[in-house]
C-alpha positions, 0 to 999 in steps of 0.5 A: 791441472792448473790450466785445466782449472782455469779454463773450467772457470773461464780464467785462462785469459785473466790469470797468465803466467810467466816462464822462469829462465829455462836456461836455469830456472833453479840454481843450486849453489853448493859450497860457493859453486853455482849449477844452473838447472835448465829445461830439458833433461837431455840438456842438463845431462850434457852440461853435467857431463861437460862439467864432470866427464868423469861421471858420464857413466852414472849421469847417463844411467840417472837420466835414463832411468828418470826419463823412463820413469817419467814417461810411465808416470805420464802414461798412468791412467786417471782411474786404475782398473783391473786391466791395468793392474794385470798389464802393469808389469809390462807397461810401468816396469821401472816404476814397479821396481823403483816403487820402494826405493829412496833416491839416495839408494839409487844414487848408490846403485849407479855410484853417483859422486857426492857433489853430483848427488848434491846438484841432482837432489838440490831442489829437495826442499820442494819435498823437504826431505834428504835423498836418504828418505825421499821416494824416487818416484816423487823425485821423478815426479818433482823433476819431471814436472819442472822439466816441462817448464817453471812458471810464475803467476804474471800478476803474482799469487794474490791475483791468482787466488783472488781470481779463483775466489771471485769467480766462485763468489760471482757463481750463483748459490756459491760463497767463500766464507772466512773465519768459520771454523768447523767444530764437527759433522751432523749425522743422518744414519750413516751418511754426513748430513751437515757441517757445524762451525764453532759459533753454531752455524750449520751447513747442509748438503748431499756431498762434502769435500774436506781439505782439512788433514785427513786424520783431523777430518776423522776426528771431526766426525765424532765417531770411528769409521772404516776398517782397522786397515783404513785407520792404519792408513791414516797413521802417516808421519807428517812432513817437516816443517820450515823456518820462513823469512820474508824481506822487503829490500829497498835501494838495492837490486838484487840482480847485481847479487846473483838473483833473477828469474830463477830460484837459488838453492844454498847448501854449505857443503855437499852432503845433504843428508848430513845438513838435514840431520843437522837441522831436523834431528839435531835442532841445529840451525847455524849452517842451514840450506836455504831456498831463496826466491825473488818473486818481484824478479820473476814478474815486474808486474806491480802489486808486490812491492812498492816502487824502488823495492824488491822481495826475497823470500827465504826458507829452510827446514826445521824441527817442530818440537824445538820451537813448540817446547820453547813456546810452552815453556817460556814465550820469551825464549821461543821469541829469542830463538826465533830472532837468533835463527833470523839473524843467522840466516841474514848473516849468511846472506850477507856473507855469501850473497848480498853484502850490507843486506841489513842496511837495505831491509824495509821489512823483515817477517819470520815464521816458524812451525807455529806459525804454519800451525796457527794460520794454516791449522797444519798439524805439527807445522808440516808443510806437505802433509804426510811425509813423501818417503816410499811407504807414504807416496805409493799409495797416498790416502784416497780421496773416498772415505769410509763415509760415502758421502765424504771425501778428501782433497789436500797435500795428503789425499793427493800430492802437495803444492798447488799443482798437486791439490788442484791435480787431485780436485779436479780428478775428483770433480770429474769422477763425481759430476762425469764429463771432461776436464772443463765440464 
C-alpha cells in the first residue's frame, strides 16, 4: 500500500527505500543467544531445524500453517460480498479455523519448545502483546508481511513524511493545517456539515474522514449515533503503551557491538508471557524486553545525526496507569520514575551490548505513555489502537460509521503501523472515488 500511495502522489522516484539485511532483518537475542530472522519462510524453517533438530516436527507444522494462512490472507478480496461468504469455508479454511486462536494456543497445539516459542514470537513488540494474548492471524499477517522484505526510507522517515505533506500542500485546494485542535462537528439534519476547532474556525465539506481514535471521534459528534451493536463494537480495550528512549551516540561505531542494518529484540529469558506480565501487570521494568533499532545504520544518508554520531532507539512495553498515577499525585515522583527506567535500560545496554555507553552519549530523550498521550492524543498512551487479541482483530472497527458522510481511518479502523493505516486509507479512497490504486 505504501508503494501504491507514493505512485499515486508521483513520489515513487522521490521517496525510495533500502532493504534491511535479508539474511537477518531482525535479530532475536534470548538470554544472550542470538537468532537471525531471514527473509524466506523456508530458509528460516531450515535454519531453525539445523539448530534444533529435535524440534523438526513442530517447526514444520508451524511453518506449514503460517504459509497456508498467509496465502489465504493474500487472497482475501478487498470488498467481501455474499459469494465470498458462501465460498469462505472452501477458500479460507485455515483462517476460519484459527480465527479465535492465540499464538500461544497454537504453540501448545504443536508442542513447540519454549526457546523456539521465544524466537518465533521474538517480534512480539510489533503488536505489543505476548503469545498468550495476540491473535494468531495477526501474528501471521505481521511475519508474512516482513517475510516479503523489511525496508527503511533511504532518506529517513522525516523525508518520507515531508514529501507526502509537500505533495498535499502543492495540490490546488489542499492544505495541511497544524495546531488546529478539533472541538466538535456541526450538523445539518442527520449528516455532518462542518468541523469546528477550539479557536472557533469552521471547515465545511461533503465528506469527512477522521484519523482520530473511533471512540474519541464519536464523542466529538456531540450526540449518540448508531445502534447498540455499533456502540458495543466501540467498547474495545486499548493496546499497551510503551517506554521509549532515543540515544545520540558519538565517537563510537555501533556496528562493533552487534548492531547493523537490522533490528535487535532483547529478551532476558525465554518466557515472553512472563516478561510481559511482569512489565504490564506487575509494573516492574527491572528486567524488560527491549526493541533496539539503529536507523543511522539502516541508511547512510545524512540528516538524522551529525557526522561522527549515530542513533540508537530503544522501546519496551509498560503500564499506563503506573505513570499516570505518579503524575497526578506528584510530578517529581513521575520524573524520578522516568529517570529510573531510563537508567535501568542504560545499565542493561552497557552490560549486554555496549560497555561504557554512557560515556558516549551526546543526547538522551525518554518518553512514557504520557508522552504518547500528550503529543499523539493517544488514549491511555496506546501505541497500536485497539488491542490486537482475537476478539478485536476480526472484525476490526469499520471505516464506515452510522453517519453516512463520516469515515474512520486509523490503527483501530484498519490496522496499526504505517502500512496498516495507509492500506486502510487507500482502500477507503478507492471505494469513495472509484478507479484503481493510482487514480
